[in-house]
KETIPA-606039 format. One record per residue (C-alpha): residue in three letters; x, y, z; residue number from 1. Coordinates in nm, 3 decimals, decimal comma, padded with zeros to 5 digits, always signed. Each point is the difference from the previous one (the first is absolute). Example, Ala and Ser with C-alpha at 12.3 -4.5 7.8 and 13.67 -1.06 7.14 Angstrom:
# KETIPA-606039
<node><res>ala</res><c1>+01,230</c1><c2>-00,450</c2><c3>+00,780</c3><n>1</n></node>
<node><res>ser</res><c1>+00,137</c1><c2>+00,344</c2><c3>-00,066</c3><n>2</n></node>
# end
This chain:
# KETIPA-606039
<node><res>met</res><c1>-04,636</c1><c2>+03,454</c2><c3>-03,220</c3><n>1</n></node>
<node><res>ile</res><c1>-00,256</c1><c2>+00,259</c2><c3>+00,116</c3><n>2</n></node>
<node><res>ala</res><c1>+00,163</c1><c2>+00,266</c2><c3>-00,216</c3><n>3</n></node>
<node><res>arg</res><c1>-00,024</c1><c2>-00,225</c2><c3>-00,307</c3><n>4</n></node>
<node><res>ile</res><c1>-00,368</c1><c2>-00,065</c2><c3>+00,061</c3><n>5</n></node>
<node><res>leu</res><c1>-00,069</c1><c2>+00,372</c2><c3>+00,031</c3><n>6</n></node>
<node><res>ile</res><c1>+00,180</c1><c2>+00,073</c2><c3>-00,328</c3><n>7</n></node>
<node><res>leu</res><c1>-00,192</c1><c2>-00,278</c2><c3>-00,178</c3><n>8</n></node>
<node><res>thr</res><c1>-00,330</c1><c2>+00,135</c2><c3>+00,135</c3><n>9</n></node>
<node><res>leu</res><c1>+00,072</c1><c2>+00,354</c2><c3>-00,112</c3><n>10</n></node>
<node><res>ile</res><c1>+00,087</c1><c2>-00,088</c2><c3>-00,359</c3><n>11</n></node>
<node><res>ser</res><c1>-00,268</c1><c2>-00,267</c2><c3>-00,052</c3><n>12</n></node>
<node><res>leu</res><c1>-00,309</c1><c2>+00,149</c2><c3>+00,163</c3><n>13</n></node>
<node><res>gln</res><c1>-00,123</c1><c2>+00,203</c2><c3>-00,296</c3><n>14</n></node>
<node><res>ser</res><c1>+00,067</c1><c2>-00,265</c2><c3>-00,261</c3><n>15</n></node>
<node><res>ala</res><c1>-00,143</c1><c2>-00,289</c2><c3>+00,203</c3><n>16</n></node>
<node><res>ala</res><c1>+00,310</c1><c2>-00,214</c2><c3>+00,035</c3><n>17</n></node>
<node><res>gln</res><c1>+00,155</c1><c2>+00,110</c2><c3>-00,329</c3><n>18</n></node>
<node><res>gln</res><c1>-00,201</c1><c2>-00,175</c2><c3>-00,272</c3><n>19</n></node>
<node><res>phe</res><c1>+00,261</c1><c2>-00,191</c2><c3>-00,196</c3><n>20</n></node>
<node><res>ser</res><c1>+00,056</c1><c2>+00,080</c2><c3>-00,368</c3><n>21</n></node>
<node><res>pro</res><c1>+00,218</c1><c2>-00,254</c2><c3>-00,191</c3><n>22</n></node>
<node><res>ala</res><c1>+00,299</c1><c2>+00,131</c2><c3>-00,193</c3><n>23</n></node>
<node><res>pro</res><c1>-00,155</c1><c2>-00,014</c2><c3>-00,353</c3><n>24</n></node>
<node><res>phe</res><c1>-00,275</c1><c2>+00,234</c2><c3>+00,126</c3><n>25</n></node>
<node><res>leu</res><c1>+00,208</c1><c2>+00,196</c2><c3>+00,251</c3><n>26</n></node>
<node><res>gly</res><c1>+00,233</c1><c2>+00,118</c2><c3>-00,277</c3><n>27</n></node>
<node><res>met</res><c1>-00,301</c1><c2>+00,149</c2><c3>-00,184</c3><n>28</n></node>
<node><res>gly</res><c1>-00,117</c1><c2>+00,211</c2><c3>+00,293</c3><n>29</n></node>
<node><res>lys</res><c1>-00,182</c1><c2>-00,298</c2><c3>+00,163</c3><n>30</n></node>
<node><res>thr</res><c1>-00,251</c1><c2>-00,007</c2><c3>-00,288</c3><n>31</n></node>
<node><res>ala</res><c1>-00,148</c1><c2>-00,349</c2><c3>-00,007</c3><n>32</n></node>
<node><res>leu</res><c1>-00,380</c1><c2>-00,011</c2><c3>-00,007</c3><n>33</n></node>
<node><res>ala</res><c1>-00,026</c1><c2>-00,056</c2><c3>-00,376</c3><n>34</n></node>
<node><res>gln</res><c1>+00,312</c1><c2>-00,215</c2><c3>-00,042</c3><n>35</n></node>
<node><res>arg</res><c1>+00,011</c1><c2>-00,380</c2><c3>-00,013</c3><n>36</n></node>
<node><res>gly</res><c1>+00,224</c1><c2>-00,287</c2><c3>+00,107</c3><n>37</n></node>
<node><res>ile</res><c1>+00,106</c1><c2>-00,181</c2><c3>+00,316</c3><n>38</n></node>
<node><res>phe</res><c1>+00,086</c1><c2>+00,320</c2><c3>+00,187</c3><n>39</n></node>
<node><res>ser</res><c1>-00,361</c1><c2>+00,116</c2><c3>-00,035</c3><n>40</n></node>
<node><res>leu</res><c1>-00,072</c1><c2>-00,220</c2><c3>+00,302</c3><n>41</n></node>
<node><res>asn</res><c1>+00,133</c1><c2>+00,285</c2><c3>+00,215</c3><n>42</n></node>
<node><res>glu</res><c1>-00,199</c1><c2>+00,273</c2><c3>-00,176</c3><n>43</n></node>
<node><res>asn</res><c1>-00,301</c1><c2>-00,102</c2><c3>-00,214</c3><n>44</n></node>
<node><res>pro</res><c1>-00,017</c1><c2>-00,381</c2><c3>-00,009</c3><n>45</n></node>
<node><res>ala</res><c1>-00,237</c1><c2>+00,004</c2><c3>-00,297</c3><n>46</n></node>
<node><res>gly</res><c1>+00,324</c1><c2>+00,033</c2><c3>-00,198</c3><n>47</n></node>
<node><res>ile</res><c1>+00,087</c1><c2>-00,369</c2><c3>+00,049</c3><n>48</n></node>
<node><res>ala</res><c1>-00,316</c1><c2>-00,132</c2><c3>-00,171</c3><n>49</n></node>
<node><res>his</res><c1>+00,183</c1><c2>-00,049</c2><c3>-00,332</c3><n>50</n></node>
<node><res>ile</res><c1>+00,324</c1><c2>-00,158</c2><c3>+00,126</c3><n>51</n></node>
<node><res>ser</res><c1>+00,073</c1><c2>-00,303</c2><c3>-00,217</c3><n>52</n></node>
<node><res>thr</res><c1>+00,244</c1><c2>-00,187</c2><c3>+00,225</c3><n>53</n></node>
<node><res>ser</res><c1>+00,068</c1><c2>-00,043</c2><c3>+00,369</c3><n>54</n></node>
<node><res>thr</res><c1>+00,218</c1><c2>+00,287</c2><c3>+00,122</c3><n>55</n></node>
<node><res>phe</res><c1>+00,192</c1><c2>+00,067</c2><c3>+00,320</c3><n>56</n></node>
<node><res>ala</res><c1>+00,137</c1><c2>+00,337</c2><c3>+00,112</c3><n>57</n></node>
<node><res>met</res><c1>+00,173</c1><c2>+00,165</c2><c3>+00,294</c3><n>58</n></node>
<node><res>ala</res><c1>+00,120</c1><c2>+00,350</c2><c3>+00,091</c3><n>59</n></node>
<node><res>tyr</res><c1>+00,190</c1><c2>+00,181</c2><c3>+00,272</c3><n>60</n></node>
<node><res>gln</res><c1>-00,002</c1><c2>+00,373</c2><c3>+00,076</c3><n>61</n></node>
<node><res>gln</res><c1>+00,212</c1><c2>+00,193</c2><c3>+00,248</c3><n>62</n></node>
<node><res>his</res><c1>-00,204</c1><c2>+00,301</c2><c3>+00,112</c3><n>63</n></node>
<node><res>phe</res><c1>+00,227</c1><c2>+00,301</c2><c3>+00,032</c3><n>64</n></node>
<node><res>met</res><c1>+00,361</c1><c2>-00,105</c2><c3>-00,022</c3><n>65</n></node>
<node><res>lys</res><c1>+00,099</c1><c2>+00,099</c2><c3>+00,355</c3><n>66</n></node>
<node><res>ser</res><c1>-00,284</c1><c2>-00,188</c2><c3>+00,170</c3><n>67</n></node>
<node><res>asp</res><c1>-00,062</c1><c2>-00,363</c2><c3>+00,092</c3><n>68</n></node>
<node><res>ile</res><c1>-00,350</c1><c2>+00,003</c2><c3>-00,148</c3><n>69</n></node>
<node><res>ala</res><c1>-00,059</c1><c2>-00,240</c2><c3>-00,289</c3><n>70</n></node>
<node><res>ser</res><c1>-00,270</c1><c2>-00,176</c2><c3>-00,200</c3><n>71</n></node>
<node><res>gln</res><c1>+00,003</c1><c2>-00,351</c2><c3>-00,143</c3><n>72</n></node>
<node><res>thr</res><c1>-00,256</c1><c2>-00,164</c2><c3>-00,224</c3><n>73</n></node>
<node><res>leu</res><c1>-00,058</c1><c2>-00,346</c2><c3>-00,149</c3><n>74</n></node>
<node><res>leu</res><c1>-00,249</c1><c2>-00,051</c2><c3>-00,284</c3><n>75</n></node>
<node><res>ala</res><c1>-00,130</c1><c2>-00,303</c2><c3>-00,187</c3><n>76</n></node>
<node><res>gly</res><c1>-00,248</c1><c2>-00,017</c2><c3>-00,285</c3><n>77</n></node>
<node><res>ile</res><c1>-00,149</c1><c2>-00,312</c2><c3>-00,160</c3><n>78</n></node>
<node><res>pro</res><c1>-00,223</c1><c2>+00,004</c2><c3>-00,311</c3><n>79</n></node>
<node><res>leu</res><c1>-00,337</c1><c2>-00,164</c2><c3>+00,049</c3><n>80</n></node>
<node><res>phe</res><c1>-00,157</c1><c2>-00,152</c2><c3>-00,310</c3><n>81</n></node>
<node><res>ala</res><c1>-00,018</c1><c2>+00,245</c2><c3>-00,294</c3><n>82</n></node>
<node><res>asn</res><c1>-00,160</c1><c2>+00,304</c2><c3>+00,161</c3><n>83</n></node>
<node><res>gly</res><c1>+00,145</c1><c2>+00,053</c2><c3>+00,344</c3><n>84</n></node>
<node><res>ala</res><c1>+00,274</c1><c2>-00,040</c2><c3>+00,257</c3><n>85</n></node>
<node><res>ile</res><c1>+00,060</c1><c2>-00,029</c2><c3>+00,370</c3><n>86</n></node>
<node><res>gly</res><c1>+00,266</c1><c2>+00,192</c2><c3>+00,187</c3><n>87</n></node>
<node><res>ile</res><c1>+00,167</c1><c2>+00,005</c2><c3>+00,340</c3><n>88</n></node>
<node><res>ser</res><c1>+00,181</c1><c2>+00,302</c2><c3>+00,143</c3><n>89</n></node>
<node><res>leu</res><c1>+00,197</c1><c2>+00,046</c2><c3>+00,322</c3><n>90</n></node>
<node><res>thr</res><c1>+00,136</c1><c2>+00,343</c2><c3>+00,090</c3><n>91</n></node>
<node><res>asn</res><c1>+00,177</c1><c2>+00,109</c2><c3>+00,318</c3><n>92</n></node>
<node><res>tyr</res><c1>+00,101</c1><c2>+00,353</c2><c3>+00,100</c3><n>93</n></node>
<node><res>gly</res><c1>+00,191</c1><c2>+00,097</c2><c3>+00,312</c3><n>94</n></node>
<node><res>ile</res><c1>+00,324</c1><c2>-00,029</c2><c3>+00,196</c3><n>95</n></node>
<node><res>phe</res><c1>+00,147</c1><c2>-00,350</c2><c3>+00,025</c3><n>96</n></node>
<node><res>asn</res><c1>-00,041</c1><c2>-00,149</c2><c3>+00,349</c3><n>97</n></node>
<node><res>val</res><c1>-00,179</c1><c2>+00,316</c2><c3>+00,119</c3><n>98</n></node>
<node><res>thr</res><c1>-00,335</c1><c2>+00,062</c2><c3>-00,168</c3><n>99</n></node>
<node><res>ser</res><c1>-00,192</c1><c2>-00,133</c2><c3>-00,299</c3><n>100</n></node>
<node><res>phe</res><c1>-00,298</c1><c2>+00,080</c2><c3>-00,224</c3><n>101</n></node>
<node><res>leu</res><c1>-00,088</c1><c2>-00,325</c2><c3>-00,177</c3><n>102</n></node>
<node><res>arg</res><c1>-00,257</c1><c2>-00,038</c2><c3>-00,277</c3><n>103</n></node>
<node><res>ala</res><c1>-00,085</c1><c2>-00,336</c2><c3>-00,161</c3><n>104</n></node>
<node><res>gly</res><c1>-00,241</c1><c2>-00,003</c2><c3>-00,293</c3><n>105</n></node>
<node><res>ala</res><c1>-00,180</c1><c2>-00,266</c2><c3>-00,205</c3><n>106</n></node>
<node><res>thr</res><c1>-00,135</c1><c2>+00,114</c2><c3>-00,339</c3><n>107</n></node>
<node><res>tyr</res><c1>-00,236</c1><c2>-00,140</c2><c3>-00,256</c3><n>108</n></node>
<node><res>ala</res><c1>+00,018</c1><c2>+00,184</c2><c3>-00,333</c3><n>109</n></node>
<node><res>arg</res><c1>-00,224</c1><c2>-00,067</c2><c3>-00,298</c3><n>110</n></node>
<node><res>ser</res><c1>-00,036</c1><c2>+00,139</c2><c3>-00,350</c3><n>111</n></node>
<node><res>phe</res><c1>-00,334</c1><c2>+00,047</c2><c3>-00,173</c3><n>112</n></node>
<node><res>gly</res><c1>+00,086</c1><c2>-00,007</c2><c3>-00,366</c3><n>113</n></node>
<node><res>pro</res><c1>+00,321</c1><c2>+00,155</c2><c3>-00,131</c3><n>114</n></node>
<node><res>lys</res><c1>-00,058</c1><c2>+00,348</c2><c3>+00,145</c3><n>115</n></node>
<node><res>ile</res><c1>-00,135</c1><c2>-00,022</c2><c3>+00,358</c3><n>116</n></node>
<node><res>leu</res><c1>+00,215</c1><c2>-00,120</c2><c3>+00,293</c3><n>117</n></node>
<node><res>thr</res><c1>-00,123</c1><c2>-00,025</c2><c3>+00,359</c3><n>118</n></node>
<node><res>ser</res><c1>+00,134</c1><c2>-00,114</c2><c3>+00,337</c3><n>119</n></node>
<node><res>val</res><c1>-00,097</c1><c2>-00,049</c2><c3>+00,362</c3><n>120</n></node>
<node><res>thr</res><c1>+00,264</c1><c2>-00,024</c2><c3>+00,275</c3><n>121</n></node>
<node><res>ala</res><c1>-00,034</c1><c2>-00,111</c2><c3>+00,361</c3><n>122</n></node>
<node><res>asn</res><c1>+00,273</c1><c2>+00,142</c2><c3>+00,227</c3><n>123</n></node>
<node><res>tyr</res><c1>+00,129</c1><c2>-00,091</c2><c3>+00,343</c3><n>124</n></node>
<node><res>his</res><c1>+00,177</c1><c2>+00,280</c2><c3>+00,192</c3><n>125</n></node>
<node><res>gln</res><c1>+00,222</c1><c2>-00,030</c2><c3>+00,304</c3><n>126</n></node>
<node><res>tyr</res><c1>+00,168</c1><c2>+00,282</c2><c3>+00,189</c3><n>127</n></node>
<node><res>ser</res><c1>+00,249</c1><c2>-00,099</c2><c3>+00,268</c3><n>128</n></node>
<node><res>val</res><c1>+00,266</c1><c2>+00,148</c2><c3>+00,223</c3><n>129</n></node>
<node><res>gln</res><c1>+00,242</c1><c2>-00,263</c2><c3>+00,125</c3><n>130</n></node>
<node><res>gln</res><c1>-00,047</c1><c2>-00,086</c2><c3>+00,370</c3><n>131</n></node>
<node><res>tyr</res><c1>-00,267</c1><c2>+00,267</c2><c3>+00,031</c3><n>132</n></node>
<node><res>ser</res><c1>-00,326</c1><c2>-00,048</c2><c3>-00,193</c3><n>133</n></node>
<node><res>ser</res><c1>-00,161</c1><c2>-00,129</c2><c3>-00,317</c3><n>134</n></node>
<node><res>ser</res><c1>-00,335</c1><c2>+00,031</c2><c3>-00,174</c3><n>135</n></node>
<node><res>thr</res><c1>-00,168</c1><c2>-00,146</c2><c3>-00,307</c3><n>136</n></node>
<node><res>ser</res><c1>-00,273</c1><c2>+00,096</c2><c3>-00,244</c3><n>137</n></node>
<node><res>ser</res><c1>-00,130</c1><c2>-00,088</c2><c3>-00,347</c3><n>138</n></node>
<node><res>ser</res><c1>-00,116</c1><c2>+00,192</c2><c3>-00,306</c3><n>139</n></node>
<node><res>val</res><c1>-00,129</c1><c2>-00,044</c2><c3>-00,356</c3><n>140</n></node>
<node><res>asp</res><c1>+00,115</c1><c2>+00,172</c2><c3>-00,322</c3><n>141</n></node>
<node><res>leu</res><c1>-00,168</c1><c2>+00,021</c2><c3>-00,340</c3><n>142</n></node>
<node><res>gly</res><c1>+00,178</c1><c2>+00,058</c2><c3>-00,332</c3><n>143</n></node>
<node><res>phe</res><c1>-00,112</c1><c2>+00,076</c2><c3>-00,356</c3><n>144</n></node>
<node><res>gln</res><c1>+00,178</c1><c2>+00,065</c2><c3>-00,329</c3><n>145</n></node>
<node><res>tyr</res><c1>-00,138</c1><c2>+00,084</c2><c3>-00,342</c3><n>146</n></node>
<node><res>leu</res><c1>+00,223</c1><c2>-00,056</c2><c3>-00,303</c3><n>147</n></node>
<node><res>trp</res><c1>-00,130</c1><c2>+00,282</c2><c3>-00,218</c3><n>148</n></node>
<node><res>ser</res><c1>+00,236</c1><c2>-00,089</c2><c3>-00,285</c3><n>149</n></node>
<node><res>pro</res><c1>+00,333</c1><c2>-00,179</c2><c3>-00,043</c3><n>150</n></node>
<node><res>lys</res><c1>+00,167</c1><c2>+00,328</c2><c3>+00,104</c3><n>151</n></node>
<node><res>ile</res><c1>-00,235</c1><c2>+00,139</c2><c3>+00,268</c3><n>152</n></node>
<node><res>ser</res><c1>-00,113</c1><c2>-00,159</c2><c3>+00,326</c3><n>153</n></node>
<node><res>ile</res><c1>-00,200</c1><c2>+00,143</c2><c3>+00,290</c3><n>154</n></node>
<node><res>gly</res><c1>+00,013</c1><c2>-00,126</c2><c3>+00,358</c3><n>155</n></node>
<node><res>leu</res><c1>-00,229</c1><c2>+00,047</c2><c3>+00,299</c3><n>156</n></node>
<node><res>phe</res><c1>+00,087</c1><c2>-00,126</c2><c3>+00,347</c3><n>157</n></node>
<node><res>phe</res><c1>-00,172</c1><c2>+00,017</c2><c3>+00,338</c3><n>158</n></node>
<node><res>arg</res><c1>+00,224</c1><c2>-00,093</c2><c3>+00,292</c3><n>159</n></node>
<node><res>asn</res><c1>-00,159</c1><c2>-00,111</c2><c3>+00,327</c3><n>160</n></node>
<node><res>ile</res><c1>-00,366</c1><c2>+00,027</c2><c3>-00,106</c3><n>161</n></node>
<node><res>ser</res><c1>-00,096</c1><c2>-00,139</c2><c3>+00,339</c3><n>162</n></node>
<node><res>gly</res><c1>+00,153</c1><c2>+00,299</c2><c3>+00,181</c3><n>163</n></node>
<node><res>ser</res><c1>+00,188</c1><c2>-00,236</c2><c3>+00,231</c3><n>164</n></node>
<node><res>gln</res><c1>+00,229</c1><c2>+00,142</c2><c3>+00,267</c3><n>165</n></node>
<node><res>phe</res><c1>+00,218</c1><c2>-00,108</c2><c3>+00,288</c3><n>166</n></node>
<node><res>pro</res><c1>-00,143</c1><c2>+00,053</c2><c3>+00,350</c3><n>167</n></node>
<node><res>asn</res><c1>-00,033</c1><c2>+00,363</c2><c3>+00,110</c3><n>168</n></node>
<node><res>thr</res><c1>+00,280</c1><c2>-00,051</c2><c3>+00,250</c3><n>169</n></node>
<node><res>leu</res><c1>+00,251</c1><c2>-00,002</c2><c3>-00,290</c3><n>170</n></node>
<node><res>asp</res><c1>+00,124</c1><c2>+00,307</c2><c3>-00,189</c3><n>171</n></node>
<node><res>gln</res><c1>+00,053</c1><c2>-00,197</c2><c3>-00,319</c3><n>172</n></node>
<node><res>arg</res><c1>-00,274</c1><c2>-00,044</c2><c3>-00,259</c3><n>173</n></node>
<node><res>ile</res><c1>-00,079</c1><c2>-00,211</c2><c3>-00,306</c3><n>174</n></node>
<node><res>ala</res><c1>-00,002</c1><c2>+00,206</c2><c3>-00,320</c3><n>175</n></node>
<node><res>arg</res><c1>-00,338</c1><c2>+00,065</c2><c3>-00,158</c3><n>176</n></node>
<node><res>glu</res><c1>+00,008</c1><c2>+00,154</c2><c3>-00,347</c3><n>177</n></node>
<node><res>ile</res><c1>-00,157</c1><c2>+00,008</c2><c3>-00,343</c3><n>178</n></node>
<node><res>gly</res><c1>+00,206</c1><c2>+00,063</c2><c3>-00,311</c3><n>179</n></node>
<node><res>leu</res><c1>-00,029</c1><c2>+00,048</c2><c3>-00,375</c3><n>180</n></node>
<node><res>gly</res><c1>+00,291</c1><c2>-00,064</c2><c3>-00,236</c3><n>181</n></node>
<node><res>leu</res><c1>+00,087</c1><c2>+00,033</c2><c3>-00,368</c3><n>182</n></node>
<node><res>his</res><c1>+00,278</c1><c2>-00,171</c2><c3>-00,195</c3><n>183</n></node>
<node><res>tyr</res><c1>+00,082</c1><c2>+00,107</c2><c3>-00,354</c3><n>184</n></node>
<node><res>gln</res><c1>+00,251</c1><c2>-00,156</c2><c3>-00,237</c3><n>185</n></node>
<node><res>leu</res><c1>+00,099</c1><c2>+00,304</c2><c3>-00,199</c3><n>186</n></node>
<node><res>ser</res><c1>+00,234</c1><c2>-00,198</c2><c3>-00,225</c3><n>187</n></node>
<node><res>lys</res><c1>+00,199</c1><c2>-00,321</c2><c3>-00,001</c3><n>188</n></node>
<node><res>glu</res><c1>+00,262</c1><c2>+00,169</c2><c3>+00,219</c3><n>189</n></node>
<node><res>ile</res><c1>-00,199</c1><c2>+00,241</c2><c3>+00,221</c3><n>190</n></node>
<node><res>gln</res><c1>-00,271</c1><c2>-00,072</c2><c3>+00,255</c3><n>191</n></node>
<node><res>leu</res><c1>-00,185</c1><c2>+00,256</c2><c3>+00,215</c3><n>192</n></node>
<node><res>ala</res><c1>-00,203</c1><c2>-00,057</c2><c3>+00,317</c3><n>193</n></node>
<node><res>thr</res><c1>-00,191</c1><c2>+00,206</c2><c3>+00,253</c3><n>194</n></node>
<node><res>asp</res><c1>-00,201</c1><c2>-00,078</c2><c3>+00,315</c3><n>195</n></node>
<node><res>ile</res><c1>-00,234</c1><c2>+00,206</c2><c3>+00,215</c3><n>196</n></node>
<node><res>leu</res><c1>-00,083</c1><c2>-00,135</c2><c3>+00,346</c3><n>197</n></node>
<node><res>lys</res><c1>-00,217</c1><c2>+00,114</c2><c3>+00,286</c3><n>198</n></node>
<node><res>glu</res><c1>+00,145</c1><c2>-00,111</c2><c3>+00,333</c3><n>199</n></node>
<node><res>phe</res><c1>-00,266</c1><c2>+00,008</c2><c3>+00,271</c3><n>200</n></node>
<node><res>pro</res><c1>-00,009</c1><c2>+00,216</c2><c3>+00,202</c3><n>201</n></node>
<node><res>his</res><c1>+00,295</c1><c2>+00,180</c2><c3>-00,160</c3><n>202</n></node>
<node><res>his</res><c1>+00,031</c1><c2>+00,200</c2><c3>-00,319</c3><n>203</n></node>
<node><res>phe</res><c1>+00,039</c1><c2>-00,108</c2><c3>-00,361</c3><n>204</n></node>
<node><res>val</res><c1>+00,325</c1><c2>-00,154</c2><c3>-00,123</c3><n>205</n></node>
<node><res>tyr</res><c1>+00,123</c1><c2>+00,062</c2><c3>-00,355</c3><n>206</n></node>
<node><res>arg</res><c1>+00,255</c1><c2>-00,218</c2><c3>-00,178</c3><n>207</n></node>
<node><res>gly</res><c1>+00,157</c1><c2>+00,008</c2><c3>-00,344</c3><n>208</n></node>
<node><res>gly</res><c1>+00,281</c1><c2>-00,178</c2><c3>-00,179</c3><n>209</n></node>
<node><res>val</res><c1>+00,163</c1><c2>-00,093</c2><c3>-00,327</c3><n>210</n></node>
<node><res>ser</res><c1>+00,208</c1><c2>-00,296</c2><c3>-00,116</c3><n>211</n></node>
<node><res>tyr</res><c1>+00,232</c1><c2>-00,029</c2><c3>-00,298</c3><n>212</n></node>
<node><res>phe</res><c1>+00,091</c1><c2>-00,340</c2><c3>-00,148</c3><n>213</n></node>
<node><res>phe</res><c1>+00,333</c1><c2>-00,012</c2><c3>-00,179</c3><n>214</n></node>
<node><res>asp</res><c1>-00,112</c1><c2>-00,340</c2><c3>-00,129</c3><n>215</n></node>
<node><res>ser</res><c1>-00,211</c1><c2>-00,286</c2><c3>+00,133</c3><n>216</n></node>
<node><res>arg</res><c1>+00,254</c1><c2>-00,067</c2><c3>+00,278</c3><n>217</n></node>
<node><res>phe</res><c1>+00,108</c1><c2>+00,337</c2><c3>+00,142</c3><n>218</n></node>
<node><res>val</res><c1>-00,217</c1><c2>+00,278</c2><c3>+00,143</c3><n>219</n></node>
<node><res>ile</res><c1>+00,051</c1><c2>+00,322</c2><c3>+00,197</c3><n>220</n></node>
<node><res>arg</res><c1>-00,273</c1><c2>+00,169</c2><c3>+00,202</c3><n>221</n></node>
<node><res>thr</res><c1>-00,067</c1><c2>+00,327</c2><c3>+00,178</c3><n>222</n></node>
<node><res>gly</res><c1>-00,295</c1><c2>+00,168</c2><c3>+00,169</c3><n>223</n></node>
<node><res>ala</res><c1>-00,136</c1><c2>+00,188</c2><c3>+00,299</c3><n>224</n></node>
<node><res>ser</res><c1>-00,272</c1><c2>-00,034</c2><c3>+00,263</c3><n>225</n></node>
<node><res>ser</res><c1>-00,163</c1><c2>+00,242</c2><c3>+00,242</c3><n>226</n></node>
<node><res>asn</res><c1>-00,094</c1><c2>-00,002</c2><c3>+00,370</c3><n>227</n></node>
<node><res>pro</res><c1>+00,286</c1><c2>+00,009</c2><c3>+00,082</c3><n>228</n></node>
<node><res>leu</res><c1>+00,179</c1><c2>+00,115</c2><c3>-00,316</c3><n>229</n></node>
<node><res>gln</res><c1>+00,250</c1><c2>-00,262</c2><c3>-00,116</c3><n>230</n></node>
<node><res>tyr</res><c1>+00,195</c1><c2>-00,043</c2><c3>-00,322</c3><n>231</n></node>
<node><res>thr</res><c1>+00,078</c1><c2>-00,350</c2><c3>-00,124</c3><n>232</n></node>
<node><res>ala</res><c1>+00,228</c1><c2>-00,170</c2><c3>-00,251</c3><n>233</n></node>
<node><res>gly</res><c1>+00,084</c1><c2>-00,354</c2><c3>-00,096</c3><n>234</n></node>
<node><res>thr</res><c1>+00,124</c1><c2>-00,247</c2><c3>-00,256</c3><n>235</n></node>
<node><res>gly</res><c1>-00,078</c1><c2>-00,357</c2><c3>-00,097</c3><n>236</n></node>
<node><res>phe</res><c1>+00,133</c1><c2>-00,299</c2><c3>-00,190</c3><n>237</n></node>
<node><res>lys</res><c1>-00,210</c1><c2>-00,288</c2><c3>-00,131</c3><n>238</n></node>
<node><res>thr</res><c1>+00,075</c1><c2>-00,337</c2><c3>-00,156</c3><n>239</n></node>
<node><res>glu</res><c1>-00,239</c1><c2>-00,270</c2><c3>-00,115</c3><n>240</n></node>
<node><res>lys</res><c1>-00,067</c1><c2>-00,116</c2><c3>+00,358</c3><n>241</n></node>
<node><res>trp</res><c1>+00,178</c1><c2>+00,243</c2><c3>+00,235</c3><n>242</n></node>
<node><res>gln</res><c1>-00,068</c1><c2>+00,365</c2><c3>+00,075</c3><n>243</n></node>
<node><res>phe</res><c1>+00,222</c1><c2>+00,221</c2><c3>+00,219</c3><n>244</n></node>
<node><res>asp</res><c1>-00,090</c1><c2>+00,355</c2><c3>+00,099</c3><n>245</n></node>
<node><res>phe</res><c1>+00,161</c1><c2>+00,272</c2><c3>+00,208</c3><n>246</n></node>
<node><res>ala</res><c1>-00,175</c1><c2>+00,320</c2><c3>+00,106</c3><n>247</n></node>
<node><res>thr</res><c1>+00,024</c1><c2>+00,267</c2><c3>+00,264</c3><n>248</n></node>
<node><res>ala</res><c1>-00,218</c1><c2>+00,278</c2><c3>+00,140</c3><n>249</n></node>
<node><res>phe</res><c1>+00,152</c1><c2>+00,333</c2><c3>+00,105</c3><n>250</n></node>
<node><res>his</res><c1>-00,145</c1><c2>+00,195</c2><c3>+00,295</c3><n>251</n></node>
<node><res>ser</res><c1>+00,123</c1><c2>+00,357</c2><c3>+00,048</c3><n>252</n></node>
<node><res>lys</res><c1>+00,057</c1><c2>-00,044</c2><c3>+00,376</c3><n>253</n></node>
<node><res>leu</res><c1>+00,025</c1><c2>-00,375</c2><c3>+00,066</c3><n>254</n></node>
<node><res>gly</res><c1>+00,223</c1><c2>-00,094</c2><c3>-00,294</c3><n>255</n></node>
<node><res>ser</res><c1>-00,022</c1><c2>-00,293</c2><c3>-00,241</c3><n>256</n></node>
<node><res>ser</res><c1>-00,179</c1><c2>-00,334</c2><c3>+00,028</c3><n>257</n></node>
<node><res>pro</res><c1>+00,159</c1><c2>-00,254</c2><c3>-00,239</c3><n>258</n></node>
<node><res>gln</res><c1>-00,170</c1><c2>-00,324</c2><c3>-00,099</c3><n>259</n></node>
<node><res>leu</res><c1>+00,103</c1><c2>-00,314</c2><c3>-00,187</c3><n>260</n></node>
<node><res>ser</res><c1>-00,253</c1><c2>-00,247</c2><c3>-00,140</c3><n>261</n></node>
<node><res>met</res><c1>+00,009</c1><c2>-00,315</c2><c3>-00,209</c3><n>262</n></node>
<node><res>ser</res><c1>-00,250</c1><c2>-00,241</c2><c3>-00,151</c3><n>263</n></node>
<node><res>tyr</res><c1>+00,011</c1><c2>-00,337</c2><c3>-00,175</c3><n>264</n></node>
<node><res>ala</res><c1>-00,262</c1><c2>-00,141</c2><c3>-00,237</c3><n>265</n></node>
<node><res>phe</res><c1>+00,000</c1><c2>-00,379</c2><c3>-00,011</c3><n>266</n></node>
# end
């Protein structure tokens, strides 16, 4: 058990408990700040402001195929009147029955006209090691998106504006970052996206990705992200109500981290 905790600490310290990126974004190099939909609850929740129907989603990711480290997330979005939505997110990262990083978030997203989307999210964080210790904290996130045109959107996101942290006795921290993203629909088939993030107190993170739609149902994705350098790829299938996505990230030393996600729009 002690060895597992040490491994988890070593690989999660820099990235603050491995910020979870759902499969539709993971496949495109984790680019998400200017994209919209239910999975935006894990990245830039302003992206749910225009959802038209209640939507439920879940995802599971195995971090590095030879490890016991995994992430799970549950998401729910409900439209609120004609110009907003509320969302609930629950994400857990860790080793089952050993240690856990839990984040629960409640979001209110609102649109101001057809072009401006905003969000505020209150988060509850819990870090625990079974039969050893646990600690809790809270934080607030702000999101913004500007729909420049039907093909171009810009996203801005500030995670943990309150600068919240766990007690100094813990090595783990709550991520604090600011990011700017761009999403461009080059054609009916091809979409491009890029994000630039500043992780405090670490360096900048750069992400880029592309998706290709064979038709309205099938899509393939690929991308890359820095710090550390990872290459990503994925695919997706969508029906009128269901969406299924598979993606994986490739680390040069730790191996692959596959993820499966699904969503249902009522």
